N, C-alpha and C positions, 0 to 999 in steps of 0.2 A: 535806319529804322524806317520801315514802310509806314507811310501815313494811310491811313485808311479812314473812311467815314464809317466809323464803327459805332452803333447805338446799343449800350449794355443796360439790362434791367437789374435794379437792386431793390429788394424788398426788406426793409428794416423798420421796426416799430419801437416806440418808447412810451412809457406811461409815467405820469406824475400824479401824486396823491397828496391831498392836504391832511394835516394832522387833526385828530379828534381827541377831545379831553374828556375823560370819564370822571375825574375828581380833581381837586386842586393840587394834588401832589404827584400824580402819575399821568404821563402823556403816552398815548398809543399812536403808532404810525404804521402804515402799510409799507411793505417792501417796494422798492422801485421796480424790481422785476421779480414776480412771484416764483417763477421756475425757469429752468434752462430752456431756451428757444433755439431751434436749429433751422436754418434756411438752406435749401438746395436750389441753386439757380443755374440755368443754362440758357444759351442763345446760339442762334445760327445766323450769319450775315453773309450775303453774296452781292457782289457788284460787278457791273460792266461799264466800260467807257473807252474813250479813244485819245486820252491826253496823259499818258503815263509820264511821270516826272523822271523816272530812272532812265528813260530813253529820250529825254529832252523836250517833253511836252507833246509828243505824238506816240501812238502805239497803244497796245492793249492794256487796259486797267483791270482785267478780270482778276477777281480775288474772292476767296471764300474763307470764312473764319468761324470756328466752333469754340465756344467758351464754356467753362464750368466753374462754379464757385460754391463753396460751403462756408456759411457764416454761423458761428456758435456764440450765443450771448449767455453768459453765466452769472447769476447773482452770487457775489461773494459774501454778502451780508445784507442787512436791510437797505443800506445806502450805496453800495458799490457794485458796479457791473463790469465784467471783463468780456470784451468781444474779440474773437479771433476769426479772421476770414482768410482763406487760401483759395487761389484760383489759377486757372491756366487759360491760355488762348492759343489754339493751334490753327495756323493759317496756311493757305496755299496761294501764292501770288505769281501771276505771269509776269508782272512788271519787275518785281524783285529778282526773279530768275535771270533777267537780262542784265544784271550787273556783269555777268559774263555770257553774252549772247552766243558766243562761239563754242561754248562748252557742250560736248557730246558725251563726256565721261562721268559727269556728276561730281566733279572735284571742287566746286566753287562754294562750298558751304562754310568754309573756315577762313578767317582773315589771314591765317598763317600758312594756308595751303598755297603751293605754287601752281594754282589752277591755270596760270597763263603759260605754263611750260608742260603741257600734256603731250608726252612723247607718243601716246597711242593714237593720235589723230594724224591723218595725212593732210598736207597743205591744201590739197584740192577739196577736202571735206570742210574747210573752215568757212562756213557761211553763217549768217544770222539775220534776224529781222526784228524790228520793234513790234511787229504784229504777231510774232510767234514766240511762245514761251520756250526757253532753253531747258535743258535737262539738269542743270546745276542744282546742287543741294540747297542753295539759297532760295530755291523756288518755294520751300516750305520751312517752317520753324515753329517752335513752341515758346510762348512767353509765359512766365510764371511769376506769381506774386504772393507775398505773405504779409498780413497786417495785423497789428494788435492795438486795441484801444481800451483804456481804463477810464471809467467815469465815476464821479462821486457826487451825490446829491445831499444837500443840507437837510437838517431835520424837518424844516418847514417846506422843503421841496421847492424853494424859491431861488436857490442858487445851485448850479450844476457846473462842475469843471471837468475837463477831460484831457488826457494826454495820449498820443499815439505814436507808433513807429511802424515803418514799412520797408519792404525790400522787394525789388522786381528785377528780372533779368531777361534778356533776349539775346539773339545771336550776335548783335552788334552793339549792345549797350547794357549797362547795369545801373540801378538806381537805388539809393538809400534815402528814406524820408523820415521826418519826425515833425511833430507839431503838438499843438494844444489849443484849448478854447475855454471860454467862460460864457455861460448863459444865465441871465437873471430875469426873474418874473416879478411883475409889480401889479398893482391895481387889481388885487384878487385874481391874479394870474391872467388877466385880460391883456396885459402888455408884456412883451418879451423882447429883450435886448441881448444880442450875442456878439462876441468878438472871438476870432480864432486866427492862428498863424500856422503856416506850413513852410518847411524847407525841404527841397529835394536836391540831392547831390548826385549827379549822373556822370558816368564815364563812358565815352565812346570806345568801342573796339572797331575802328573804322574799316569798312569794306569799300574798295574803290572800283570804278569801272575797269575792266580787265586791260583794255588798251592803254589807259593812262598809267596804271600801275606798272605794266610791262615797260612802257616808255621811260619811266623814272628808274626802274630797276636796271635797265640796260644803258642808262645815261644817254638816251636818245639814239642809240644804235639800232636801226631798223633791220639789221641782218643777224641779230642774235636773239636768244630766248624765244619768246612767243612769236616774234616776227620772222624768225628764221624760215625761209622757204615760202613765205606768204607774200602774195602780190597785193600791194596797195594801189587802189585805183583813184584817179582824179574824177572830176565831175563829168568828163567826157568818156569815161570808161577806160582810159589809157593808164598804163603802169606808171607809177610816180613814187618818188622817195622824198617828196617835199612836205609831207605832213609833219608839223612841228608845233605841238600845243604849248607855246611858250608861257602862257598864263598859268599853267598847271604846276602845282606843288602840293605834296601831301600835307595834311594838317599837323600842327605841332601841339596846339592846345586841345587836348582830348576831353576836357571837362565841360560840363553844361549844368549850371546851377540855377535853381528857381526858388524865389522867395515870395511868399504871398501873405497878405493880411485881408481878412474878410470881416465885414461889419453887417449886421442884420437887425431889423426892427420889425416887430409884428404886433398888430393891434386887432383885437376883436371889436368890431364897430357896433354890432348889435347881435341879436340871436341868429341872424341870417347871414351876416357878412364878416369876413376877416380879410384884412389888408396887411401886406408885408412888403418891405423894400430891402434890397441888399446892395452892397458895394464891395467889389474886390479890387485890390491893387496887387499886380503881379510883376515882379522884376526878374528877368532872365539874363544870365551872363555866361559867356564862354562860347563854344562852337555851336551856333544855333542853326547852321545849315546842315544838310544831309550829304555826306561825302560820296554816297552811291548815286546821286542824281546828276545827270549830265546837263551841260549847257552847250548849245551850238550858236556861234556868232554869225551875224548877218554880214559882217565886213571882212571875213576871211574865207579862203577857198575851202571847198568840201572834199573829203577823202573817204574812201569806202573799202570794205573787204567783202568779197562775195561775187555774185553774178553781175557783170557789167550791164547786161541788157535790162536789168531791173531798176537801175538807177533812176531813169525818168519817172518811174512809178513809186519812188521811195516812200512818199507820204500816203500811199494808198494801201489798204489792207490786202490788196492782191500781191503785194511784195512779200515774198516768203524767203528770199535767199540773198539779200544784200543788206549790210549794216554800215551806217555812217560812223566814222571814228569821232570821238568827242573832242571838243575844243577845250573844255575845262569842266570842273564840277561846280555846282552852285556855290555862290559865296554871298553871305549875308552879314550884317553888322553883328558885333560881338555882344551887343546889349539890346534889350527890348523891354519896353514898359507897356503893360496891357491893363486896361481898366474897363471892366463891364459894370453896368449899373442896371439893376432889374427891379421890377415890381410885380406883385401877384395880388389878385383879388379873387377870392373864393366866395361864391354866393349860393346859399341854400334856398332853392325855389320852393320846394315842397318835399314831401316824404319820398317822392320818386326821383326827382331830377335836381341835380346841382350843377353849378358852373365853376370851372377852374380856369382862370385866365392868367396870362403871363406875357410880359413884355421886357425885352432887354436891349439896351444900347451898348455897343462896344466900340472902343477906339484904342489905337496904339501909336507909338512913335515911328512906325514903319509906313504910316499913311493909310492903314486899313481901318475902315469903319463898317459897322454892320448893325442891322436891326433884326430882331427875332420877335415874332408874335405867335402865340399858340393858344389853343382853346381845347379843353377836354370837358366832356359832358357825361359824368357818371349817371347812369340810369338804373335804378334799383328795380329789377324785374321780379324779384321774390325775396323772401327773408334771407336766402343764402346766396343768391346770384346778383351780380352787378355787371352791367355792360357799360363800357366807356369808350365811345368813339372820340377821335382826336384829330386835330389839324394843326400843322405848324408851317409858318412861312418864314423864310430867311433870305436876306439880301446883304451883299457886301460890296464895297468898293475894291479897287485894285491896289495892292501894295506898291510902294514906290519902286521896288526893284524887280518887279515881274515884267516879263515879255514872253510871248509865245515862241514856238520853235523858230530858230534862226532870225529872231528879231532883237536879241540882246547884242550889245557891242563890246568888243574886246577892250575898249578904252575905258569902260566903266569900272568902278571899284567894286560894286556889288551887282549881282544878277542871279536870276532864277527863272525857270520855266515850269515851276510847280503850280498847277492850276488851283490848288487850295489857296493860293495867294492872288488869284485873278479876280476880276469882277464877275459875279454871277448871282443868280437867285435860285432858290430851291423851294419846292413844296413837298411836304410830308403828310401822308394820309395814314391813319391807323385806327385800330380798335383793340380793345382788350376785354377779357372776361375774368371776373374774380368770383371765386367760391369761398365762402367763409362759414365756418362752423364754430361758434363760440364755445361749444361744449366739447369739441374735439372727440367726437364719438368714434371715428375711424382710427385704428391703431396699427402701427408697425413696430413690433417689439415693445419698448417702453415709450415710444413716441406717438403722441396723439396729433392727428392732422388738424391744423387750425385753419389753413387757407391754401388755395391754389390760385395762381395768377398766370394768365396767358396773354401775350401781346403780339400784335403784328403791325409792322410799319412798312410803307412803300415810299421811297425817297427818289425824287427826280430833280436833277439840276438842268438848267437851260444850256449847259455846256455839253450835254449828252450823257453825263454819268447818271446811272440809275442803280438802285440797290433795294434789296428786300431784307427785312429783319424779323426774326421770330424769337420770342423770349418765353421762358417757362420757369415758374418758381413755385416751390412747395415750402410752407412753414409748418414746423412741428413744435409741440411743447412736450417737455419731459414730464412723465407722470411722477 
């Protein structure tokens, strides 16, 4: 499953109402949700970089991703709301395509395909490069998800509980999730306390680097299958049969489960300020590494397929025709405990400007720690339009098991060259524009347009990765 730094916009809204009493015997209450609401959300994300994890920490990270989501919230009665959302994410990834960098036939999109035995290519055509996308089908894929949430509010609207279930699938994994939560309001609704829990049960359909899969399939015989008729080169460009990835073995445990508990507290401090704090505890178990991501060891010899004259320039983007054979796939512990702690302070300056501040501290038992600070400044420029510029700063330490290309050791138990686990900092600049019409005058069929939201973000890491994100959302209410 390709990691990407992907930023999705979700626009959902909820209302709570207090009871009013007309006489001593009859109590009236407003519905939690007056009418069906429909959100149409979409986003486009594109990134570039030079630290692809599929090719061992070097190589192109070019990726583009288009998402679409529809969210339908339906009042079942005065107290109950059912929310259904379905979405897709269609991506094209140069990095993922290099699971099989030698593929010129487009056969690498399925874990059961024998894409390492393509009889249509001649041995002399077998070249590859971490800097050039291959033509394999794993270059692109579509992720799909379906979620359902049911919520119930008490008569006094001070207690809300919910339950949800979800399903998602991609070319190399599938996930089933379920959970629930409880929210309670106190102090004339000025204080809110919430607790929720989630469980995700994932299953890998592992895709491996072509050369490692072929090595295992042929029991190390470099004259059969994919390797039949192919010349393997050593560091000096000479023919060699010494490549022997002894650390490699395919994974047995194909499960990856996640369990989380979230706690939140929110307090209205005065008419201008609101403060909230949250704590998440996340436990992951199973195969937590990515079987498609290569690792190259610094204490073993290097071997290649392709043009020998390009070996000296292997780490340069000018290399277009030689590829280094992997020493192993990344290996990480089978358990991980993650704990983020965050606070928010929203402050209403005046009728035009508000401040939304956020800070989060994160740590886990893999040695990674991070800090996130963000500021958003909604500026009401008219009755219907709001502009909100934003800034986010992020920094993290290096995980215990990370090392760049060719700096891991074969004697280690765990290792990765995924730069998402490296030390880095990042800045994100953005702005958004929101249009709101409380009367929903514009209509499409029976749907009245309530709001339009547009957002743009530019993301820059000090490792060289850069990305742009555009999000667009439409909210409609049913007449």
